[in-house]
C-alpha positions, 0 to 999 in steps of 0.5 A: 499499500502506498504511503499516501494510501495508508495515510487516507485509510489511517484518517478514515479509521480515525473519523470512524472511530470517533463518530462510533464513540459519539453514537455508541449503544451506550450513549443511544441509551443516554439519549433515549433517557433524556427523552421528555416525560409526557404528562397531563395536567388539569387546571383548577377550573377552566382558564382563569387568572388564577390557573395562569401560572401553569401556562406561565411554566410552559412558556417560560421553559420551565417544564422543558428545563424539567424535562417535562412535555406537559399538555395542559387541560381545562379542569372542571372543579373538584369532583370532576378533576378527581374523577379524571385523576382516578381514570388516568386522564391526567397525572396531576391536577389542581383542585381546592385541597379542602374540597379534595380532603372532604371527598377523601374523608367520605370514602371517595377518590382517596387515592391521591396525595397533595404535593404543593399548596397554591393558596396558604389560605382558603379563599372560599367567601361569601359575596354579596352586593353592598346595600343587599342587607347582608353585612354578616354572616348571621344575615344570611339565614332565610336567604338563597346563596348561589354557589357552583354545583358540587363545589367546595364552597357548599361542601366546606359551608357547615364547618363555616356556618357553625363557627360563624353561628349560622343555622345551616338549615336556614340557608338554601343553596341554589346550584349554578354554573360558575359562569352564572354566578355574576349575573345571578348576583346581579340580576337579583336571582340570589342575594349572595354567593359562596364562591372565591374572593379572587373573582371579586373583580369579575363579579363586580364587572358582571354587576354592572360595576356595583361594589361587592361585599366579601366575607372569607370563610378563613375568618373562622376556618384559618388552618385551611389551605386553598388550591394545591396540586395533586397527584396519584398515590401511584405516581408519588410512590413509583415516580417521585423524582418526576413529581418533583421536577414537575412540583418545582417547574409549577412553583416557578411558574406561581412565583413568576406569575404573581411577581408579573401579573400583567405578563401572566394574563397575556401569557394566558391570553396567548394560549387560551384566547377567550380568557379575560385579561383584566379579569385574570389580572384582578384574580392574580393580584387578589389572590397574591396575599394568599399564596405567601411570601419567600420560601413559604410559597408552595409549602405545606405544613403537617401541623396545619394539615392535622388541624385542618382534619380537626376542624373538618371532623368537627364539623362532621365533614369527614370521618375519623381515622384521617391523618396528614400522611393520608393526605399529603405526601410529605417526601415530595411537598416542601414542608414549611 
């Protein structure tokens, strides 16, 4: 073989070895292991400001950084979201934690665990209009109260009523779709609503700009959390690392959304064109104090969960025997 051909053969051999060193079977496995995990997430309810942080996490690349390929679907409140989780239509859902715990305490949909709190205080409130004659909880007696069908607003009312001195038998709840609540109050169909206080601006808009009076449940139920992220016990047990990556990405999205409400509302609008930017900004602004500050954001506290259970048991909303560990996966959740 000539020197020239020998040199060419050596060069080709070196190139071949270099390529095979970059694309060998061992590295193929590494590349495969880096494929993004596909998961589905359900918002708490529809596409509104309080849920915008999920789209923020997607838009800002927080899911991508966590090696997650997330499909965000619109939720339909506590019961429906738990049903979807149980049917494996989603791996993570957002819901009112207390509503979920009441459901679990009744023996329904017990196969889930909370991994992150969105609101450190429960946001359920009585909402009425100025001049309605309802200025304190006791004034609800003999009145109709509009609330979303099967929502935590109705589930939690007996506990609120007991502590606020209301005869629960003298209050009539009227089942409604969430989108009907503001119009029902504005038209006088009902003199009061049980809904989330962060919807105040949207309700006032639906009522022609009339001012509202807010009576939060947390005045009497201070140990209860608001919304939170939950997953199945199977996911928590078998893939806690994935659950932690999702938790961290959502936490980044939540922090960014409350620090930049206008941008978060625009991101929501970009992903969900039917969303109302003004209402979304209003919800984000109103919910910010309830999210917490600094390292407290997203956390779940075992002692508080225990007190919440005691409150719900005292109101006979859940059966005895429930423990914090049956509701929260403290190995995944960030503890305060």
